C-alpha positions, 0 to 999 in steps of 0.5 A: 703067044696067041692074039685074040682078034676080038680084043685086038679089034676093040683095042684098035677101035678105042685107040681113037679119041672120038670113039672113046668119047662115044663109049663114055657117052654110051656108058650113061645110056642109049643114044642115037647117032644124032645124039652122039654127034651133038658135042662133036664138030663132025658130020653125021656120016663121020659119027656113023662111021665111028659107031660102025667101027664100034659095032664091028668090034662088038662094043656097041649094038644098034637096034631099030625102033621105028625110024630111030636106031638107038645105040647101046654099049655092050657091057659084056665086051667092056668086061672082057677088055677089063679082065684082060687089063686086070690080068696084065696088071696082076702079071706086072705086079708079080714081076715087080714084087719079085724084082723088089724082093730080089733087089732087097735081098743082100745075098742077091746083090753080091 
């Protein structure tokens, strides 16, 4: 089974609760690092680090607008993660359905 490095990086990035909270916030719209850091008791440098991790794995992009550097969520990357999760869910649903069918078959339990 081959691993997808982009998915690996994204899931690793989302393993941190601060980064998940940043993604949740960015799902509502663009924000600067300062705005993203408001609800946290973290330094601006720590928030920048978390944003950098999200940028490197492709979940967030940042652009320059004069002195501002707003961040925004890359929905296409979230869609890739969602598709992978959906594939896993379907595979497990199929396995569990097959197990249920097997266990409910009186001939199979003899």
